[in-house]
N, C-alpha and C positions, 0 to 999 in steps of 0.2 A: 225827050222821051217821056211819054205819059206815065203817071204814077198809077200802079195797080192797087187800088184801095181795098180790094177783096182778098186780103191775106188769110182770112179765116179758113178758106178751102185748102190752103197750102200748108196748114199746120196739122201735123198728125195728131190723132186722138191721144196717143200716149204722151205727147208733149204738152197737151192742154188739159191734163187731168187735175188742175188745181181744184180746191174745194172751198166753197164759201158758205157762210151761214149768217142769217140775220135773225136775231132773237129779241123778243120784248120781255123784259122783266118788270113785274109789278111788285113794288117794294112796300112793306108795311109803312104806314105814315111816320114821318120823321126819321126814317132809316136810310134814305137814299144816299147820303154822303158816306155813311158807313159801308154800304154795299159797293160804292165806287172804290173805296179804299181796299175792300176785300178783292175786287177784281184787279185792281192795280197791283196788289201784292202777289196774287197768284199767277198773273199773266205776264209778268216781267220778262221771263226768259223761257220760252217754249220752243223747242226745236221744230222747224218746219213752218212756224207761224210768220207769215209775211206782214200781216196787218191785223191789229186787234183794237178796234175803236169803240170806246164807251162814250155814249152821249146821253145827256139829260133830255127828256121830252120837254118841249117848250110849253105845252099846254097842260101837262099833268105832272105835278111835283112828286108823284109816287112811281113814275115810269122811267126806266133806263133802257136804251137801245144798245145792243152789242152787234157790231158788224165785224166778221172775221174772214180772213183770207189765209189759206194754208196751201202748202205745196201738194198735199194729198189728203184724202179723208182718213187714211191710215195715220198720218201725223196728228190730225185732229183727235181721233179716237184715242191714240196713245197719250195725248196730253192729259187726259182724265186720270191717268195712272201716275203722273208726276207727283212727288211728295208735296211740292208747293201748291198744287191744285187739290190733291186729296185732303190735305190738312185744313183747307178753308171751306170745303164743301159743307160740313155741318154748320159752320157760322153763317154761310150764305143761305142755306135752306131755312134757317131759323127766322130770317127776315124777308124772304121772298114769298109773297102770297100767290103769285102765278108766274109760270115760265111758259112762254109760247114761242115755238120755233116758227117764225113767220115765213122763212124761205130758205131753201138750200139752193145754192147757185154754183155755177162753174165759171169762176172769174177768167176773163180772157185778156184784160188789160187794166192797168191802174198806175197812177203816178207812184213811183218807188217800188212797184211790184215787178219781179223778173218776168219777162215775156218771152215765150218761145219764138225763135226766129223762123220766118217762112222759108220753105224749101226753095232752092234755086231752080 
């Protein structure tokens, strides 16, 4: 029996409403490790967050990339009200010289990320 590789058309919009974001943070010189610690501290336990990856830019020692996958945009937006997040925002703002939302995405698949099952 041949495999139907086009499952995207079989997944309802309601089931595929995950929310993703890729952001670039430019950090003040010498403060990148501090910012990574702040992000680690605040993002440790956020309801609805499937993946939160913080990466150092290989070419610029003052840049951090954050890639997020959420069960919904609502969960993402609600995370900004969590005490663990709210409490570190002033510390982060003090050492971030520029925040740029590079892309908003709709994740459809990823290792370790729950994926809606196609309709039969």
